[in-house]
C-alpha positions, -999 to +999 in steps of 0.1 A: +934-132+897+946-097+894+948-101+859+912-115+857+900-083+873+919-060+852+903-076+821+869-072+836+875-035+845+890-029+809+858-045+794+835-020+815+856+010+804+849+000+768+812-005+776+818-041+766+796-066+784+814-099+786+794-124+804+823-147+812+835-120+836+814-132+866+833-145+894+802-155+913+789-179+886+784-213+895+773-223+861+789-249+841+803-234+808+810-253+776+847-240+772+850-257+739+824-234+725+836-201+714+816-172+726+798-154+698+807-117+692+773-098+692+768-064+684+738-045+697+725-011+686+700+006+708+685+041+713+696+053+746+691+087+737+671+107+710+637+104+695+633+067+704+649+069+740+620+062+758+623+025+752+661+023+752+668+015+790+644-012+789+656-029+757+691-028+772+678-047+803+661-073+783+693-080+763+712-081+795+686-107+807+692-127+774+729-130+782+725-138+817+701-166+810+726-180+782+753-179+807+734-197+832+725-223+806+763-227+799+770-206+769+783-169+776+783-144+749+802-114+742+780-086+737+791-052+724+765-025+728+763+012+715+737+041+715+723+050+682+711+083+695+680+075+673+700+085+645+706+068+613+740+082+607+752+073+643+740+039+638+758+034+606+789+048+619+788+026+650+781-006+628+808+003+605+837+014+624+831+005+662+818-031+656+843-037+626+873-032+650+856-060+674+850-084+645+814-090+654+797-120+639+760-109+642+742-077+648+712-072+668+697-038+651+675-017+653+647+002+669+632+016+639+627+006+603+646+035+587+677+029+609+676-008+604+673-004+568+703+022+566+726-002+586+714-033+562+722-015+532+755+002+541+768-023+564+754-057+568+747-069+533+780-056+516+800-071+546+779-103+548+769-098+584+739-117+598+715-087+612+685-094+633+661-065+638+637-065+669+612-039+663+616-028+625+581-034+608+583-020+573+574-040+544+605-028+526+625-049+548+607-079+534+614-069+499+648-058+503+675-079+483+696-089+513+713-122+504+695-138+534+716-117+559+685-095+574+661-113+598+637-099+623+616-113+654+588-090+650+561-090+626+561-068+596+536-037+591+514-061+566+498-077+596+493-048+617+480-027+588+455-054+579+440-057+615+443-020+622+420-013+590+395-039+600+393-025+637+390+010+626+363+002+600+344-019+625+342+009+647+322+029+621+351+054+610+348+066+576+368+099+576+403+090+585+432+114+592+467+097+594+495+117+610+525+098+600+563+100+604+580+103+568+603+075+571+602+037+562+581+027+591+556+055+588+550+052+551+549+014+551+522+011+580+502+039+563+501+022+529+492-010+544+465+005+565+451+026+534+452-004+510+432-027+534+407-001+545+398+007+510+393-031+502+370-034+532+349-004+523+315-010+508+306+027+512+321+061+509+354+068+527+377+097+531+415+093+540+437+123+545+474+117+553+496+140+569+535+135+568+559+151+592+595+146+590+614+120+613+639+125+639+635+156+660+600+168+668+584+200+656+574+228+680+540+229+666+518+209+642+490+231+644+489+242+609+488+206+594+460+200+624+438+228+610+443+219+576+432+183+582+402+193+601+391+216+571+398+188+547+374+166+567+348+192+569+348+204+532+357+169+515+350+141+539+319+120+543+289+141+559+280+124+593+308+102+591+328+095+622+363+109+624+393+094+637+429+104+639+455+077+635+490+087+649+517+067+630+547+083+649+568+081+677+559+094+712+580+126+712+563+138+681+527+123+688+525+140+723+528+174+708+503+171+681+478+152+702+479+179+728+473+206+701+444+185+685+427+182+720+436+214+733+420+232+702+390+209+700+402+196+666+400+159+670+390+136+700+389+101+685+421+084+682+434+049+671+470+039+680+499+016+667+529+001+684+550+032+684+523+053+702+517+025+728+529+043+757+520+055+792+541+086+785+513+099+763+487+092+792+509+110+818+517+139+797+481+146+783+459+131+810+442+098+810+406+110+803+415+118+768+424+084+758+401+062+783+387+033+762+407+041+731+427+012+716+456+004+692+474-023+677+512-035+678+528-061+656+549-075+683+538-108+679+532-117+716+510-148+723+507-161+759+527-191+766+552-206+790+580-192+772+566-156+775+557-164+810+593-172+819+606-140+803+581-117+821+588-135+854+624-133+851+624-097+838+599-083+866+619-100+893+651-083+882+640-050+869+603-046+877+573-041+856+576-025+823+551-018+796+576-011+769+570-030+735+593-053+719+612-066+750+606-102+742+614-095+706+650-081+716+652-109+741+648-136+713+669-118+689+699-124+713+688-158+722+683-171+687+715-156+673+734-173+702+718-207+698+725-205+659+762-198+668+765-226+694+746-251+669+771-242+641+800-251+665+783-283+677+783-294+641+818-289+636+817-257+616+837-226+623+819-197+643+811-171+614+785-146+602+778-172+574+773-203+599+752-182+622+728-171+593+729-207+580+718-223+616+691-197+624+663-217+608+678-249+623+673-238+659+640-220+656+615-240+633+597-273+629+603-301+634+630-297+660+628-304+696+608-276+712+625-255+737+617-223+755+630-189+770+648-190+804+678-208+819+663-243+821+647-242+786+682-228+771+701-255+789+680-281+774+685-264+741+723-268+742+720-303+752+700-311+723+723-293+700+752-309+714+737-344+708+733-332+670+697-326+672+677-297+657+656-275+680+626-254+679+630-223+700+596-211+708+603-175+720+590-150+744+578-131+715+563-162+697+573-187+672+605-176+658+602-195+625+619-175+598+605-175+564+625-174+533+626-136+538+638-139+573+604-126+584+583-141+613+544-145+610+528-138+643+496-126+658+489-088+661+482-076+698+450-055+702+454-031+733+435-003+749+441+025+776+421+017+807+424+042+837+461+052+826+472+018+820+478-002+788+458-035+788+462-062+763+426-072+752+433-101+728+456-112+698+443-116+662+459-135+633+463-111+603+452-138+580+416-138+595+412-101+582+425-108+547+403-084+528+388-092+494+369-068+471 
């Protein structure tokens, strides 16, 4: 017994979460199945840290549900500090020593791509992203080692363009972060907006550097306002679209408002945040809306996740919590499936079983302990399963992408309210 507790304390010291170290658990564990060693990279500090703590909680919930279902996992966590170099070093050195078999990474497209290019692909390590939306991920030659549980910018860019166009905006100012995410979503929006337009439009993009926020963006804002007044569409409605992260957006949006430069805004997933409302005042954003390619649709699986999360941690409006939950779950199910088929547990076998546990025509299973317990039972019996996740259908295509609806949400009385979901294909623009 003393040895048992010593091991648990040692695990905590190295910030290693081992779900098997739970003396109070009454769950039946399949001891013949080796726990998958899973690395987790999340931003607990730095530019993207607003969402880090909640993302961590969602992964802990996934590990708890898997343990209750009968399959504990070994989850190794590290803070990326919202930095590409730190994420790369963690994946290359810290996780390499732990011999992880699958990697859940990362919060941003730029960091996801950095780790994929420098670590996962070369080392043939299965990597699943949970909120990286750049189209570059789809086009990357990755030997089928890079997957994601959220939709790409292609869908969000299409829907965002249609919504902004239908609102009558013809002068568009895009403030975007100069990284893989910002450039990708900007390009997808512009392409689709131009295809939709049957009259004159004016788009003025403004890039700002990634990572740390600047003290002021006033010069860029004034220049954008001048461009609209001198080169834009006369009498055309003007909107500013912030394709940034909150720490940057709240600075330049405040300056835009305080200096009476822009008053209409359309938002995206990275600026879906109550922090903006609390920092700048809800009256400035009342009724304004945005999109997010989280892929949520209302289902029993999402309901199970939300009920469990809110019971344990309280309500959260952080995006991509279901996506990171699903990334952990589907990785674990693939690891279990490989072993149920008599295969060795490796990154290769996990990769090869991801589509076997999350796609038609397998037996449908959902999130939560009961759903996952049923999933393990099916897999032990040699059956394929179709895990319908909290974030939606986790059906990976040949590029490792999922095709999901885009959420349309609005700021209402200081809260973030989901209005509806749209399928990107409904808005396919044609000239």
